N, C-alpha and C positions, 0 to 999 in steps of 0.2 A: 205125621204120616201123610197128611194131605199134601204137604210141601213136597214130599217125595214123589207121590203120585203125579203132581202137577209138573215137576221137573222131568220125570220119566216121559210123560205125554208130550211135553215140549221138545225133549230130545228126539222122540220118535217122529214127530212132525217135521222138525228141522232136517232130519236125515232124509225123510221122504221128499222134501222140497229140494234139497241139493242133489238128490239122485236122478231127478227127472231130466235136468239139462244133460247130465252124462249119458243117459240112455238115448236121449234124442241125438246127441252128438255121435254115438256109436252107430245108430241107425243110418245116419247120413253118411258115415265113413263106409258102412258095408255096402251102400249101394254103388259107391265108386271105389272098388276094391284096387288098391295099389300097394300090395305089400312089399315092404323094403326090409331086407335082412342085413346084419352086420356080417360081412364075410372077409376072409383073409384072401390075399391075392397070390397064395402060393399054388403050386400044381396040384397038390392033394385036395385042397378045398375046391379047386376048379373042377376036378374029376368028381367029387362028391356031389357038388351042385348039379353038375350035368346029369349024373346017374339019377339023382332024386327028382329033378324038375325038367329033364329032357332037352335042355338047351344050355349053352354056355352062359355063365353069369354076365349080366350087364351091369356095370357100376354107374351109380349116379352121384352127383355131389350134394352137399348140404343146400347149396343155393338152388340146384334144380329141384330138390324135394320141396323147398319152401315156395318155389314159384308155381307149383302145381295148382291148378284151378279146378273146381268141381265139374266144369264142362270139358276138361281134357279127358281124352279116351283112357280107360283103364288098360292095364296090361294082363296078359295071360300068365306069365311066369314072374316070380318075385324079382325085384331089382336088388343089387347088392350096394352096400356102402362100407367103406373101410372104417375102422374104429376111429380113426382121427376126423373123418368126415361126420360120423355119428356125433362125436363130441361137439363138433361145430354146430350140427344141427339141433342138438339139445340145447346148447347155450343160445343160439339165435331164437328158438322157439320160446325159451324161458324168458329172454329180453322182450320179446314181442308181447308175450302174455303180460308182463309187468307193465308195459307201456299201455296197454288197453285199459 
């Protein structure tokens, strides 16, 4: 019984320690809001985006998204990324995270 309690306490402490960096990272990201959506490039998607956000979609590449710095200005409407560019972005971000 003591072993179970010790393991439970250890698990709770470990989850608390790992959650702190994630919360700090989210707080840093929210201060420089740069939302990016995966969008299609067809006319219906463009109309829907314009209706919802009040401006035509602006597409960015994975390279542009990775090059953003915290000091860069944020944007008022979300940017769009094609599904292919999003896959490139995720792949590059994962490779970068593994290298660190």
